[in-house]
Structure formats: structure tokens, C-alpha cells
C-alpha positions as CSV (number, residue, x, y, z in Angstrom):
1,X,79.3,73.6,128.6
2,X,80.1,77.3,128.5
3,X,79.7,79.0,125.1
4,X,82.0,81.8,124.1
5,X,80.5,84.9,122.5
6,X,82.5,87.0,120.1
7,X,81.8,90.6,119.4
8,X,84.5,90.8,116.8
9,X,85.4,88.8,113.7
10,X,87.7,86.0,114.8
11,X,89.6,83.6,112.6
12,X,92.3,80.9,112.8
13,X,94.9,81.1,110.1
14,X,97.0,78.1,109.2
15,X,100.2,79.1,107.4
16,X,102.6,77.0,105.3
17,X,106.0,78.8,104.9
18,X,108.9,78.4,102.6
19,X,111.3,75.9,104.0
20,X,113.4,77.5,106.8
21,X,111.3,80.7,106.8
22,X,109.2,79.8,109.9
23,X,111.1,82.0,112.4
24,X,111.3,85.0,110.1
25,X,107.5,84.8,109.4
26,X,106.7,84.4,113.1
27,X,108.8,87.5,113.8
28,X,107.0,89.5,111.1
29,X,103.6,88.5,112.4
30,X,104.4,90.4,115.6
31,X,104.0,93.6,113.5
32,X,100.4,92.8,112.6
33,X,98.2,94.4,115.2
34,X,95.3,92.1,114.6
35,X,97.3,89.0,115.4
36,X,96.3,87.9,118.9
37,X,98.4,84.8,119.0
38,X,100.8,82.8,116.9
39,X,102.3,79.3,117.5
40,X,104.9,77.3,115.6
41,X,103.6,73.9,114.5
42,X,104.9,70.5,113.4
43,X,103.0,68.8,110.6
44,X,101.1,69.9,107.5
45,X,101.1,73.6,108.6
46,X,104.0,75.6,110.0
47,X,102.2,78.4,111.9
48,X,98.9,78.8,113.7
49,X,97.6,82.4,114.0
50,X,94.6,83.7,115.8
51,X,93.3,87.0,114.3
52,X,90.8,89.3,115.9
53,X,89.3,92.2,113.9
54,X,86.3,94.6,114.3
55,X,84.6,93.1,111.3
56,X,85.0,90.5,108.5
57,X,85.9,93.1,105.9
58,X,88.9,94.1,108.0
59,X,89.7,90.5,108.6
60,X,89.8,89.8,104.9
61,X,92.0,92.8,104.3
62,X,94.4,91.7,107.0
63,X,94.8,88.2,105.6
64,X,95.1,89.3,101.9
65,X,97.1,92.5,102.3
66,X,99.2,92.0,105.3
67,X,99.7,88.3,106.1
68,X,99.8,86.8,102.6
69,X,102.3,89.5,101.6
70,X,104.8,88.5,104.2
71,X,107.9,87.2,102.5
72,X,108.2,83.5,103.2
73,X,104.4,82.8,103.4
74,X,103.7,80.1,100.9
75,X,100.0,79.3,101.6
76,X,97.3,80.1,104.1
77,X,94.0,78.5,105.2
78,X,91.5,80.7,107.0
79,X,89.0,79.2,109.4
80,X,86.5,81.8,110.6
81,X,85.0,81.4,114.0
82,X,81.2,80.9,114.1
83,X,79.5,82.6,117.1
84,X,77.3,80.4,119.2
85,X,73.7,81.5,118.8
């Protein structure tokens, strides 16, 4: 099994949006430089986002100041990636 090493702070963000706001939020996420990938979901969460930052301080700022402030974002759950040692 190959292990993946990360030199940056990486996180998966699960977003719940206001009803009907999924497409608008997805479009606005395109303006966040640290968003590496975003996918529309069915189920408990509406959007999956992969965030890549230079450090965890920046990652925290991106989630709190950029993503949570997007109109239509209701809740977020942040899962930080643990490097394989």
C-alpha cells in the first residue's frame, strides 16, 4: 500500500447549504484559491471541498473567513488530513 505524503495542510470540508443554494455556493468556491476540488453531493452534506494550504493557520483562516462567509453556506465540517508517518 502506497502512502501519500503531504507537505501542505490539507483538509476535506463538508458543506451544508441553504436549500437551493448549492450551485451558487459551488460557483463562489471557484474564487477561493486554496480550493483544490469541489463536488456536489447527495445526502447529509451538499458539497465536498478539498482545501490545500501552506500551513494550518492559513487553512483555518480560509475556512473561517472565506468559505463560512459565502452566502448560502449553512454549516461546515472540517476534516484535516493526517500525514502518514
